[in-house]
All heavy atoms as a GROMACS GRO file, in nm:
protein
  611
    1MET      N    1  10.417  10.272  10.869
    1MET     CA    2  10.374  10.333  10.744
    1MET      C    3  10.487  10.318  10.643
    1MET      O    4  10.603  10.328  10.675
    1MET     CB    5  10.341  10.479  10.770
    1MET     CG    6  10.300  10.552  10.648
    1MET     SD    7  10.136  10.620  10.622
    1MET     CE    8  10.015  10.529  10.696
    2ASN      N    9  10.453  10.293  10.519
    2ASN     CA   10  10.557  10.267  10.422
    2ASN      C   11  10.613  10.394  10.359
    2ASN      O   12  10.562  10.502  10.378
    2ASN     CB   13  10.506  10.170  10.316
    2ASN     CG   14  10.393  10.228  10.236
    2ASN    OD1   15  10.404  10.336  10.184
    2ASN    ND2   16  10.283  10.155  10.228
    3ILE      N   17  10.719  10.377  10.283
    3ILE     CA   18  10.793  10.490  10.227
    3ILE      C   19  10.708  10.574  10.133
    3ILE      O   20  10.712  10.697  10.139
    3ILE     CB   21  10.920  10.440  10.155
    3ILE    CG1   22  11.016  10.379  10.257
    3ILE    CG2   23  10.988  10.553  10.080
    3ILE    CD1   24  11.133  10.306  10.198
    4ILE      N   25  10.629  10.512  10.046
    4ILE     CA   26  10.546  10.589   9.954
    4ILE      C   27  10.454  10.682  10.031
    4ILE      O   28  10.441  10.799  10.000
    4ILE     CB   29  10.462  10.498   9.861
    4ILE    CG1   30  10.552  10.424   9.763
    4ILE    CG2   31  10.358  10.578   9.784
    4ILE    CD1   32  10.479  10.324   9.676
    5MET      N   33  10.390  10.629  10.132
    5MET     CA   34  10.295  10.709  10.206
    5MET      C   35  10.364  10.813  10.295
    5MET      O   36  10.305  10.913  10.330
    5MET     CB   37  10.204  10.620  10.291
    5MET     CG   38  10.114  10.532  10.209
    5MET     SD   39  10.010  10.624  10.093
    5MET     CE   40  10.074  10.564   9.939
    6ASN      N   41  10.490  10.791  10.331
    6ASN     CA   42  10.563  10.891  10.406
    6ASN      C   43  10.600  11.010  10.319
    6ASN      O   44  10.603  11.123  10.364
    6ASN     CB   45  10.690  10.832  10.468
    6ASN     CG   46  10.659  10.744  10.586
    6ASN    OD1   47  10.556  10.758  10.650
    6ASN    ND2   48  10.747  10.650  10.614
    7ALA      N   49  10.632  10.984  10.193
    7ALA     CA   50  10.677  11.090  10.102
    7ALA      C   51  10.560  11.181  10.062
    7ALA      O   52  10.572  11.302  10.064
    7ALA     CB   53  10.742  11.030   9.980
    8ILE      N   54  10.450  11.123  10.023
    8ILE     CA   55  10.330  11.197   9.988
    8ILE      C   56  10.211  11.116  10.037
    8ILE      O   57  10.223  10.997  10.061
    8ILE     CB   58  10.319  11.224   9.837
    8ILE    CG1   59  10.328  11.096   9.755
    8ILE    CG2   60  10.421  11.324   9.792
    8ILE    CD1   61  10.316  11.116   9.605
    9ASN      N   62  10.098  11.179  10.050
    9ASN     CA   63   9.986  11.104  10.105
    9ASN      C   64   9.921  11.014  10.000
    9ASN      O   65   9.942  11.030   9.880
    9ASN     CB   66   9.886  11.195  10.175
    9ASN     CG   67   9.807  11.282  10.081
    9ASN    OD1   68   9.762  11.239   9.975
    9ASN    ND2   69   9.789  11.407  10.119
   10TYR      N   70   9.842  10.921  10.046
   10TYR     CA   71   9.778  10.821   9.961
   10TYR      C   72   9.697  10.885   9.850
   10TYR      O   73   9.704  10.844   9.735
   10TYR     CB   74   9.690  10.731  10.048
   10TYR     CG   75   9.619  10.623   9.972
   10TYR    CD1   76   9.684  10.504   9.942
   10TYR    CD2   77   9.488  10.640   9.928
   10TYR    CE1   78   9.619  10.403   9.871
   10TYR    CE2   79   9.423  10.540   9.858
   10TYR     CZ   80   9.489  10.422   9.829
   10TYR     OH   81   9.425  10.324   9.759
   11THR      N   82   9.623  10.989   9.882
   11THR     CA   83   9.540  11.057   9.783
   11THR      C   84   9.624  11.114   9.670
   11THR      O   85   9.586  11.107   9.553
   11THR     CB   86   9.457  11.169   9.850
   11THR    OG1   87   9.376  11.111   9.952
   11THR    CG2   88   9.369  11.240   9.750
   12ASP      N   89   9.740  11.169   9.703
   12ASP     CA   90   9.829  11.222   9.600
   12ASP      C   91   9.878  11.112   9.506
   12ASP      O   92   9.889  11.133   9.385
   12ASP     CB   93   9.949  11.294   9.662
   12ASP     CG   94   9.910  11.425   9.728
   12ASP    OD1   95   9.804  11.480   9.695
   12ASP    OD2   96   9.987  11.471   9.815
   13VAL      N   97   9.909  10.996   9.562
   13VAL     CA   98   9.954  10.884   9.480
   13VAL      C   99   9.841  10.838   9.388
   13VAL      O  100   9.861  10.816   9.268
   13VAL     CB  101  10.004  10.766   9.566
   13VAL    CG1  102  10.043  10.647   9.480
   13VAL    CG2  103  10.122  10.809   9.652
   14VAL      N  104   9.721  10.826   9.442
   14VAL     CA  105   9.605  10.786   9.361
   14VAL      C  106   9.582  10.887   9.250
   14VAL      O  107   9.563  10.850   9.133
   14VAL     CB  108   9.479  10.772   9.450
   14VAL    CG1  109   9.354  10.756   9.366
   14VAL    CG2  110   9.495  10.655   9.547
   15ASN      N  111   9.586  11.015   9.283
   15ASN     CA  112   9.566  11.119   9.181
   15ASN      C  113   9.672  11.115   9.074
   15ASN      O  114   9.643  11.138   8.955
   15ASN     CB  115   9.561  11.258   9.246
   15ASN     CG  116   9.435  11.279   9.327
   15ASN    OD1  117   9.333  11.213   9.305
   15ASN    ND2  118   9.442  11.370   9.423
   16THR      N  119   9.796  11.085   9.110
   16THR     CA  120   9.905  11.075   9.014
   16THR      C  121   9.876  10.965   8.912
   16THR      O  122   9.890  10.985   8.792
   16THR     CB  123  10.038  11.046   9.086
   16THR    OG1  124  10.068  11.157   9.170
   16THR    CG2  125  10.151  11.023   8.988
   17TYR      N  126   9.831  10.848   8.959
   17TYR     CA  127   9.803  10.738   8.867
   17TYR      C  128   9.675  10.760   8.788
   17TYR      O  129   9.668  10.724   8.670
   17TYR     CB  130   9.804  10.603   8.939
   17TYR     CG  131   9.946  10.559   8.956
   17TYR    CD1  132  10.013  10.578   9.076
   17TYR    CD2  133  10.017  10.504   8.850
   17TYR    CE1  134  10.146  10.543   9.090
   17TYR    CE2  135  10.150  10.469   8.863
   17TYR     CZ  136  10.214  10.488   8.983
   17TYR     OH  137  10.345  10.454   8.996
   18ASN      N  138   9.575  10.823   8.848
   18ASN     CA  139   9.454  10.857   8.772
   18ASN      C  140   9.489  10.952   8.658
   18ASN      O  141   9.440  10.937   8.546
   18ASN     CB  142   9.347  10.918   8.862
   18ASN     CG  143   9.279  10.814   8.947
   18ASN    OD1  144   9.268  10.698   8.910
   18ASN    ND2  145   9.231  10.856   9.062
   19ASN      N  146   9.576  11.048   8.686
   19ASN     CA  147   9.620  11.141   8.583
   19ASN      C  148   9.702  11.071   8.476
   19ASN      O  149   9.689  11.101   8.356
   19ASN     CB  150   9.700  11.256   8.646
   19ASN     CG  151   9.727  11.367   8.548
   19ASN    OD1  152   9.636  11.416   8.483
   19ASN    ND2  153   9.853  11.405   8.537
   20LYS      N  154   9.786  10.977   8.517
   20LYS     CA  155   9.871  10.903   8.423
   20LYS      C  156   9.788  10.828   8.320
   20LYS      O  157   9.823  10.825   8.201
   20LYS     CB  158   9.960  10.804   8.499
   20LYS     CG  159  10.044  10.714   8.410
   20LYS     CD  160  10.123  10.613   8.491
   20LYS     CE  161  10.196  10.517   8.399
   20LYS     NZ  162  10.270  10.416   8.474
   21VAL      N  163   9.679  10.767   8.361
   21VAL     CA  164   9.602  10.679   8.272
   21VAL      C  165   9.480  10.747   8.210
   21VAL      O  166   9.408  10.683   8.133
   21VAL     CB  167   9.558  10.549   8.344
   21VAL    CG1  168   9.679  10.476   8.401
   21VAL    CG2  169   9.455  10.575   8.452
   22LYS      N  170   9.457  10.873   8.236
   22LYS     CA  171   9.332  10.938   8.195
   22LYS      C  172   9.308  10.939   8.045
   22LYS      O  173   9.194  10.948   8.002
   22LYS     CB  174   9.322  11.078   8.253
   22LYS     CG  175   9.414  11.180   8.191
   22LYS     CD  176   9.397  11.315   8.256
   22LYS     CE  177   9.493  11.414   8.195
   22LYS     NZ  178   9.485  11.542   8.264
   23ASN      N  179   9.414  10.927   7.966
   23ASN     CA  180   9.397  10.926   7.820
   23ASN      C  181   9.432  10.792   7.757
   23ASN      O  182   9.445  10.784   7.634
   23ASN     CB  183   9.482  11.038   7.756
   23ASN     CG  184   9.433  11.175   7.798
   23ASN    OD1  185   9.315  11.203   7.796
   23ASN    ND2  186   9.525  11.261   7.839
   24TYR      N  187   9.447  10.689   7.839
   24TYR     CA  188   9.478  10.556   7.785
   24TYR      C  189   9.362  10.504   7.701
   24TYR      O  190   9.246  10.524   7.734
   24TYR     CB  191   9.501  10.456   7.899
   24TYR     CG  192   9.640  10.453   7.960
   24TYR    CD1  193   9.730  10.557   7.944
   24TYR    CD2  194   9.680  10.344   8.036
   24TYR    CE1  195   9.855  10.551   8.003
   24TYR    CE2  196   9.805  10.338   8.095
   24TYR     CZ  197   9.892  10.443   8.078
   24TYR     OH  198  10.016  10.438   8.136
   25SER      N  199   9.397  10.434   7.594
   25SER     CA  200   9.298  10.362   7.514
   25SER      C  201   9.268  10.230   7.584
   25SER      O  202   9.339  10.191   7.679
   25SER     CB  203   9.352  10.335   7.374
   25SER     OG  204   9.461  10.243   7.382
   26MET      N  205   9.169  10.158   7.536
   26MET     CA  206   9.138  10.028   7.594
   26MET      C  207   9.258   9.934   7.577
   26MET      O  208   9.290   9.857   7.668
   26MET     CB  209   9.012   9.968   7.531
   26MET     CG  210   8.972   9.836   7.593
   26MET     SD  211   8.932   9.846   7.769
   26MET     CE  212   8.762   9.895   7.758
   27THR      N  213   9.323   9.941   7.463
   27THR     CA  214   9.441   9.856   7.439
   27THR      C  215   9.552   9.888   7.539
   27THR      O  216   9.612   9.797   7.597
   27THR     CB  217   9.493   9.873   7.296
   27THR    OG1  218   9.388   9.837   7.205
   27THR    CG2  219   9.615   9.788   7.269
   28GLN      N  220   9.577  10.014   7.561
   28GLN     CA  221   9.680  10.053   7.658
   28GLN      C  222   9.641  10.008   7.799
   28GLN      O  223   9.727   9.961   7.875
   28GLN     CB  224   9.699  10.205   7.657
   28GLN     CG  225   9.769  10.256   7.533
   28GLN     CD  226   9.769  10.408   7.528
   28GLN    OE1  227   9.662  10.470   7.533
   28GLN    NE2  228   9.887  10.466   7.520
   29CYS      N  229   9.514  10.022   7.833
   29CYS     CA  230   9.467   9.978   7.964
   29CYS      C  231   9.488   9.828   7.982
   29CYS      O  232   9.535   9.783   8.087
   29CYS     CB  233   9.319  10.010   7.982
   29CYS     SG  234   9.284  10.185   8.010
   30THR      N  235   9.452   9.752   7.879
   30THR     CA  236   9.466   9.607   7.886
   30THR      C  237   9.612   9.567   7.906
   30THR      O  238   9.643   9.485   7.993
   30THR     CB  239   9.409   9.541   7.759
   30THR    OG1  240   9.272   9.578   7.747
   30THR    CG2  241   9.423   9.391   7.763
   31HIS      N  242   9.701   9.627   7.829
   31HIS     CA  243   9.844   9.595   7.842
   31HIS      C  244   9.898   9.635   7.979
   31HIS      O  245   9.971   9.559   8.043
   31HIS     CB  246   9.925   9.661   7.731
   31HIS     CG  247   9.907   9.598   7.597
   31HIS    ND1  248   9.960   9.474   7.566
   31HIS    CD2  249   9.841   9.640   7.487
   31HIS    CE1  250   9.927   9.443   7.442
   31HIS    NE2  251   9.855   9.542   7.391
   32ALA      N  252   9.860   9.754   8.025
   32ALA     CA  253   9.910   9.802   8.154
   32ALA      C  254   9.856   9.718   8.269
   32ALA      O  255   9.930   9.685   8.363
   32ALA     CB  256   9.872   9.949   8.173
   33LEU      N  257   9.729   9.681   8.261
   33LEU     CA  258   9.668   9.598   8.365
   33LEU      C  259   9.736   9.461   8.372
   33LEU      O  260   9.772   9.414   8.480
   33LEU     CB  261   9.519   9.583   8.338
   33LEU     CG  262   9.433   9.523   8.448
   33LEU    CD1  263   9.439   9.609   8.575
   33LEU    CD2  264   9.290   9.509   8.400
   34ASN      N  265   9.756   9.401   8.256
   34ASN     CA  266   9.825   9.271   8.252
   34ASN      C  267   9.967   9.282   8.305
   34ASN      O  268  10.014   9.194   8.377
   34ASN     CB  269   9.824   9.214   8.110
   34ASN     CG  270   9.687   9.167   8.068
   34ASN    OD1  271   9.603   9.133   8.151
   34ASN    ND2  272   9.663   9.164   7.939
   35ASP      N  273  10.037   9.390   8.268
   35ASP     CA  274  10.173   9.410   8.315
   35ASP      C  275  10.178   9.422   8.468
   35ASP      O  276  10.263   9.361   8.532
   35ASP     CB  277  10.233   9.535   8.250
   35ASP     CG  278  10.378   9.556   8.287
   35ASP    OD1  279  10.457   9.460   8.273
   35ASP    OD2  280  10.413   9.667   8.331
   36CYS      N  281  10.086   9.497   8.525
   36CYS     CA  282  10.082   9.511   8.671
   36CYS      C  283  10.057   9.377   8.740
   36CYS      O  284  10.127   9.341   8.835
   36CYS     CB  285   9.973   9.610   8.712
   36CYS     SG  286  10.010   9.782   8.677
   37HIS      N  287   9.959   9.302   8.689
   37HIS     CA  288   9.929   9.172   8.750
   37HIS      C  289  10.045   9.074   8.733
   37HIS      O  290  10.079   9.000   8.828
   37HIS     CB  291   9.801   9.113   8.691
   37HIS     CG  292   9.676   9.174   8.747
   37HIS    ND1  293   9.634   9.151   8.876
   37HIS    CD2  294   9.585   9.256   8.691
   37HIS    CE1  295   9.522   9.218   8.897
   37HIS    NE2  296   9.490   9.282   8.787
   38ASP      N  297  10.106   9.073   8.617
   38ASP     CA  298  10.220   8.985   8.594
   38ASP      C  299  10.337   9.021   8.686
   38ASP      O  300  10.406   8.932   8.738
   38ASP     CB  301  10.266   8.991   8.448
   38ASP     CG  302  10.165   8.927   8.353
   38ASP    OD1  303  10.074   8.854   8.400
   38ASP    OD2  304  10.175   8.952   8.231
   39THR      N  305  10.359   9.150   8.707
   39THR     CA  306  10.466   9.195   8.796
   39THR      C  307  10.439   9.153   8.940
   39THR      O  308  10.529   9.108   9.010
   39THR     CB  309  10.484   9.348   8.786
   39THR    OG1  310  10.513   9.383   8.651
   39THR    CG2  311  10.595   9.396   8.877
   40LEU      N  312  10.313   9.166   8.983
   40LEU     CA  313  10.277   9.121   9.118
   40LEU      C  314  10.301   8.971   9.135
   40LEU      O  315  10.354   8.927   9.237
   40LEU     CB  316  10.131   9.153   9.148
   40LEU     CG  317  10.100   9.298   9.184
   40LEU    CD1  318   9.950   9.323   9.182
   40LEU    CD2  319  10.158   9.333   9.321
   41LYS      N  320  10.263   8.893   9.035
   41LYS     CA  321  10.283   8.748   9.042
   41LYS      C  322  10.431   8.712   9.044
   41LYS      O  323  10.475   8.628   9.122
   41LYS     CB  324  10.216   8.679   8.922
   41LYS     CG  325  10.067   8.672   8.932
   41LYS     CD  326  10.011   8.603   8.809
   41LYS     CE  327   9.861   8.611   8.804
   41LYS     NZ  328   9.807   8.554   8.680
   42ALA      N  329  10.507   8.775   8.956
   42ALA     CA  330  10.650   8.743   8.946
   42ALA      C  331  10.726   8.784   9.071
   42ALA      O  332  10.816   8.713   9.115
   42ALA     CB  333  10.709   8.812   8.823
   43GLY      N  334  10.689   8.898   9.128
   43GLY     CA  335  10.761   8.949   9.245
   43GLY      C  336  10.722   8.886   9.376
   43GLY      O  337  10.796   8.894   9.473
   44ARG      N  338  10.604   8.824   9.379
   44ARG     CA  339  10.553   8.764   9.503
   44ARG      C  340  10.570   8.858   9.621
   44ARG      O  341  10.619   8.821   9.728
   44ARG     CB  342  10.622   8.632   9.530
   44ARG     CG  343  10.594   8.530   9.424
   44ARG     CD  344  10.657   8.398   9.456
   44ARG     NE  345  10.630   8.303   9.349
   44ARG     CZ  346  10.662   8.177   9.355
   44ARG    NH1  347  10.723   8.129   9.461
   44ARG    NH2  348  10.635   8.098   9.255
   45TYR      N  349  10.528   8.982   9.600
   45TYR     CA  350  10.544   9.086   9.701
   45TYR      C  351  10.452   9.066   9.820
   45TYR      O  352  10.340   9.021   9.806
   45TYR     CB  353  10.515   9.224   9.639
   45TYR     CG  354  10.607   9.259   9.527
   45TYR    CD1  355  10.567   9.246   9.394
   45TYR    CD2  356  10.735   9.306   9.553
   45TYR    CE1  357  10.652   9.279   9.290
   45TYR    CE2  358  10.822   9.338   9.450
   45TYR     CZ  359  10.779   9.325   9.319
   45TYR     OH  360  10.864   9.357   9.216
   46ASP      N  361  10.500   9.102   9.936
   46ASP     CA  362  10.418   9.107  10.056
   46ASP      C  363  10.315   9.219  10.035
   46ASP      O  364  10.343   9.318   9.968
   46ASP     CB  365  10.507   9.140  10.177
   46ASP     CG  366  10.429   9.140  10.306
   46ASP    OD1  367  10.414   9.033  10.366
   46ASP    OD2  368  10.381   9.249  10.344
   47VAL      N  369  10.196   9.204  10.092
   47VAL     CA  370  10.092   9.304  10.073
   47VAL      C  371  10.130   9.442  10.128
   47VAL      O  372  10.073   9.542  10.085
   47VAL     CB  373   9.957   9.259  10.135
   47VAL    CG1  374   9.902   9.139  10.061
   47VAL    CG2  375   9.971   9.231  10.283
   48LYS      N  376  10.225   9.447  10.218
   48LYS     CA  377  10.269   9.576  10.273
   48LYS      C  378  10.390   9.633  10.201
   48LYS      O  379  10.439   9.740  10.236
   48LYS     CB  380  10.299   9.561  10.422
   48LYS     CG  381  10.175   9.529  10.503
   48LYS     CD  382  10.208   9.519  10.650
   48LYS     CE  383  10.082   9.486  10.727
   48LYS     NZ  384  10.106   9.475  10.870
   49ASP      N  385  10.436   9.565  10.099
   49ASP     CA  386  10.551   9.612  10.023
   49ASP      C  387  10.516   9.741   9.948
   49ASP      O  388  10.407   9.753   9.890
   49ASP     CB  389  10.594   9.504   9.923
   49ASP     CG  390  10.719   9.542   9.847
   49ASP    OD1  391  10.828   9.515   9.898
   49ASP    OD2  392  10.704   9.601   9.738
   50ASN      N  393  10.607   9.837   9.948
   50ASN     CA  394  10.585   9.965   9.880
   50ASN      C  395  10.552   9.948   9.732
   50ASN      O  396  10.463  10.014   9.680
   50ASN     CB  397  10.707  10.055   9.893
   50ASN     CG  398  10.729  10.104  10.032
   50ASN    OD1  399  10.635  10.116  10.110
   50ASN    ND2  400  10.853  10.133  10.066
   51TYR      N  401  10.626   9.862   9.666
   51TYR     CA  402  10.606   9.845   9.521
   51TYR      C  403  10.472   9.776   9.494
   51TYR      O  404  10.403   9.812   9.399
   51TYR     CB  405  10.722   9.766   9.460
   51TYR     CG  406  10.723   9.775   9.310
   51TYR    CD1  407  10.744   9.896   9.246
   51TYR    CD2  408  10.702   9.662   9.231
   51TYR    CE1  409  10.744   9.905   9.108
   51TYR    CE2  410  10.702   9.670   9.093
   51TYR     CZ  411  10.724   9.792   9.032
   51TYR     OH  412  10.724   9.802   8.895
   52ALA      N  413  10.434   9.682   9.577
   52ALA     CA  414  10.304   9.617   9.561
   52ALA      C  415  10.192   9.719   9.579
   52ALA      O  416  10.095   9.721   9.502
   52ALA     CB  417  10.288   9.503   9.660
   53LEU      N  418  10.204   9.807   9.675
   53LEU     CA  419  10.105   9.911   9.697
   53LEU      C  420  10.094  10.001   9.574
   53LEU      O  421   9.985  10.032   9.528
   53LEU     CB  422  10.140   9.994   9.820
   53LEU     CG  423  10.048  10.112   9.850
   53LEU    CD1  424   9.905  10.066   9.871
   53LEU    CD2  425  10.099  10.189   9.970
   54LYS      N  426  10.207  10.040   9.519
   54LYS     CA  427  10.209  10.122   9.398
   54LYS      C  428  10.138  10.051   9.284
   54LYS      O  429  10.060  10.110   9.210
   54LYS     CB  430  10.354  10.155   9.361
   54LYS     CG  431  10.372  10.225   9.229
   54LYS     CD  432  10.422  10.122   9.130
   54LYS     CE  433  10.451  10.182   8.995
   54LYS     NZ  434  10.408  10.101   8.884
   55LEU      N  435  10.165   9.922   9.268
   55LEU     CA  436  10.101   9.846   9.161
   55LEU      C  437   9.950   9.838   9.180
   55LEU      O  438   9.874   9.852   9.084
   55LEU     CB  439  10.162   9.706   9.151
   55LEU     CG  440  10.305   9.700   9.097
   55LEU    CD1  441  10.364   9.562   9.120
   55LEU    CD2  442  10.309   9.738   8.950
   56TRP      N  443   9.904   9.816   9.303
   56TRP     CA  444   9.760   9.808   9.328
   56TRP      C  445   9.692   9.943   9.306
   56TRP      O  446   9.579   9.949   9.255
   56TRP     CB  447   9.731   9.753   9.467
   56TRP     CG  448   9.745   9.604   9.469
   56TRP    CD1  449   9.841   9.532   9.533
   56TRP    CD2  450   9.664   9.509   9.399
   56TRP    NE1  451   9.824   9.398   9.508
   56TRP    CE2  452   9.714   9.381   9.426
   56TRP    CE3  453   9.552   9.520   9.316
   56TRP    CZ2  454   9.659   9.265   9.374
   56TRP    CZ3  455   9.496   9.405   9.263
   56TRP    CH2  456   9.549   9.279   9.292
   57ILE      N  457   9.759  10.051   9.338
   57ILE     CA  458   9.704  10.184   9.311
   57ILE      C  459   9.694  10.204   9.159
   57ILE      O  460   9.594  10.256   9.109
   57ILE     CB  461   9.790  10.294   9.376
   57ILE    CG1  462   9.778  10.286   9.528
   57ILE    CG2  463   9.750  10.433   9.325
   57ILE    CD1  464   9.876  10.375   9.603
   58GLU      N  465   9.796  10.162   9.087
   58GLU     CA  466   9.793  10.173   8.941
   58GLU      C  467   9.682  10.086   8.882
   58GLU      O  468   9.610  10.128   8.791
   58GLU     CB  469   9.929  10.135   8.882
   58GLU     CG  470   9.941  10.164   8.735
   58GLU     CD  471  10.082  10.155   8.681
   58GLU    OE1  472  10.176  10.123   8.757
   58GLU    OE2  473  10.099  10.180   8.561
   59ILE      N  474   9.666   9.965   8.934
   59ILE     CA  475   9.559   9.875   8.887
   59ILE      C  476   9.423   9.940   8.908
   59ILE      O  477   9.337   9.940   8.818
   59ILE     CB  478   9.567   9.739   8.959
   59ILE    CG1  479   9.688   9.660   8.906
   59ILE    CG2  480   9.437   9.660   8.941
   59ILE    CD1  481   9.724   9.539   8.990
   60ASP      N  482   9.402  10.000   9.024
   60ASP     CA  483   9.275  10.068   9.051
   60ASP      C  484   9.251  10.183   8.954
   60ASP      O  485   9.138  10.203   8.906
   60ASP     CB  486   9.270  10.118   9.195
   60ASP     CG  487   9.253  10.007   9.296
   60ASP    OD1  488   9.215   9.895   9.258
   60ASP    OD2  489   9.280  10.033   9.415
   61ALA      N  490   9.355  10.259   8.924
   61ALA     CA  491   9.342  10.371   8.830
   61ALA      C  492   9.308  10.319   8.690
   61ALA      O  493   9.222  10.375   8.621
   61ALA     CB  494   9.471  10.452   8.826
   62ILE      N  495   9.374  10.212   8.649
   62ILE     CA  496   9.347  10.154   8.516
   62ILE      C  497   9.204  10.102   8.510
   62ILE      O  498   9.133  10.125   8.410
   62ILE     CB  499   9.448  10.042   8.484
   62ILE    CG1  500   9.590  10.100   8.473
   62ILE    CG2  501   9.409   9.970   8.355
   62ILE    CD1  502   9.699   9.995   8.480
   63ARG      N  503   9.160  10.034   8.613
   63ARG     CA  504   9.023   9.983   8.615
   63ARG      C  505   8.922  10.097   8.609
   63ARG      O  506   8.818  10.086   8.544
   63ARG     CB  507   9.000   9.896   8.737
   63ARG     CG  508   9.067   9.762   8.728
   63ARG     CD  509   9.043   9.680   8.850
   63ARG     NE  510   9.098   9.546   8.835
   63ARG     CZ  511   9.124   9.466   8.934
   63ARG    NH1  512   9.100   9.504   9.059
   63ARG    NH2  513   9.174   9.346   8.913
   64GLY      N  514   8.952  10.207   8.677
   64GLY     CA  515   8.866  10.324   8.669
   64GLY      C  516   8.858  10.379   8.529
   64GLY      O  517   8.751  10.418   8.481
   65ARG      N  518   8.972  10.382   8.460
   65ARG     CA  519   8.975  10.429   8.321
   65ARG      C  520   8.894  10.335   8.232
   65ARG      O  521   8.818  10.380   8.145
   65ARG     CB  522   9.119  10.440   8.272
   65ARG     CG  523   9.133  10.475   8.126
   65ARG     CD  524   9.081  10.614   8.093
   65ARG     NE  525   9.093  10.638   7.950
   65ARG     CZ  526   9.007  10.710   7.881
   65ARG    NH1  527   8.906  10.769   7.941
   65ARG    NH2  528   9.024  10.726   7.751
   66ILE      N  529   8.910  10.205   8.251
   66ILE     CA  530   8.834  10.108   8.172
   66ILE      C  531   8.684  10.129   8.192
   66ILE      O  532   8.607  10.123   8.096
   66ILE     CB  533   8.876   9.964   8.208
   66ILE    CG1  534   9.018   9.936   8.156
   66ILE    CG2  535   8.777   9.863   8.149
   66ILE    CD1  536   9.077   9.804   8.205
   67MET      N  537   8.644  10.158   8.313
   67MET     CA  538   8.502  10.181   8.340
   67MET      C  539   8.449  10.305   8.268
   67MET      O  540   8.333  10.311   8.231
   67MET     CB  541   8.476  10.193   8.490
   67MET     CG  542   8.492  10.062   8.566
   67MET     SD  543   8.382   9.930   8.510
   67MET     CE  544   8.225   9.996   8.563
   68LYS      N  545   8.536  10.402   8.246
   68LYS     CA  546   8.496  10.522   8.172
   68LYS      C  547   8.485  10.490   8.022
   68LYS      O  548   8.398  10.544   7.953
   68LYS     CB  549   8.593  10.636   8.195
   68LYS     CG  550   8.580  10.695   8.333
   68LYS     CD  551   8.675  10.809   8.353
   68LYS     CE  552   8.657  10.863   8.495
   68LYS     NZ  553   8.752  10.967   8.528
   69ILE      N  554   8.574  10.404   7.974
   69ILE     CA  555   8.572  10.367   7.832
   69ILE      C  556   8.456  10.271   7.805
   69ILE      O  557   8.384  10.285   7.707
   69ILE     CB  558   8.705  10.300   7.791
   69ILE    CG1  559   8.820  10.399   7.802
   69ILE    CG2  560   8.696  10.244   7.649
   69ILE    CD1  561   8.958  10.334   7.790
   70ASN      N  562   8.441  10.171   7.893
   70ASN     CA  563   8.340  10.067   7.875
   70ASN      C  564   8.274  10.041   8.010
   70ASN      O  565   8.322   9.959   8.087
   70ASN     CB  566   8.405   9.938   7.822
   70ASN     CG  567   8.306   9.826   7.806
   70ASN    OD1  568   8.185   9.844   7.815
   70ASN    ND2  569   8.358   9.706   7.782
   71PRO      N  570   8.163  10.109   8.037
   71PRO     CA  571   8.099  10.098   8.167
   71PRO      C  572   8.049   9.958   8.205
   71PRO      O  573   8.008   9.935   8.317
   71PRO     CB  574   7.981  10.194   8.159
   71PRO     CG  575   8.017  10.288   8.050
   71PRO     CD  576   8.100  10.209   7.954
   72ARG      N  577   8.055   9.862   8.113
   72ARG     CA  578   8.006   9.726   8.143
   72ARG      C  579   8.099   9.647   8.234
   72ARG      O  580   8.059   9.548   8.291
   72ARG     CB  581   7.986   9.648   8.014
   72ARG     CG  582   7.874   9.700   7.932
   72ARG     CD  583   7.844   9.605   7.822
   72ARG     NE  584   7.779   9.675   7.715
   72ARG     CZ  585   7.750   9.621   7.600
   72ARG    NH1  586   7.784   9.497   7.574
   72ARG    NH2  587   7.691   9.690   7.506
   73GLY      N  588   8.224   9.684   8.242
   73GLY     CA  589   8.311   9.607   8.332
   73GLY      C  590   8.457   9.634   8.313
   73GLY      O  591   8.502   9.680   8.210
   74ALA      N  592   8.530   9.607   8.421
   74ALA     CA  593   8.675   9.629   8.422
   74ALA      C  594   8.749   9.507   8.471
   74ALA      O  595   8.854   9.517   8.531
   74ALA     CB  596   8.708   9.750   8.510
   75GLY      N  597   8.697   9.389   8.446
   75GLY     CA  598   8.765   9.268   8.490
   75GLY      C  599   8.888   9.238   8.408
   75GLY      O  600   8.908   9.292   8.302
   76ARG      N  601   8.972   9.153   8.461
   76ARG     CA  602   9.094   9.115   8.389
   76ARG      C  603   9.065   9.001   8.296
   76ARG      O  604   8.998   8.909   8.321
   76ARG     CB  605   9.202   9.072   8.487
   76ARG     CG  606   9.328   9.037   8.412
   76ARG     CD  607   9.444   9.020   8.502
   76ARG     NE  608   9.558   8.996   8.414
   76ARG     CZ  609   9.659   8.917   8.441
   76ARG    NH1  610   9.665   8.859   8.556
   76ARG    NH2  611   9.756   8.900   8.358
   0.00000   0.00000   0.00000
């Protein structure tokens, strides 16, 4: 089990990022989503890497916010 999940449980991490993005505008979501994907590409992280997990949780939260703003889709 990785360090993030040892410190707090997965649900707490998800809730933290959902709370972080709950008031983002579409522009903020777009920039944050692109930043997360660019960071994943640049870092070439292993799928079990703590930071990669954090980024994927953040991406999921951002996509959820986008779906609330524009229910038609949350693609990149």
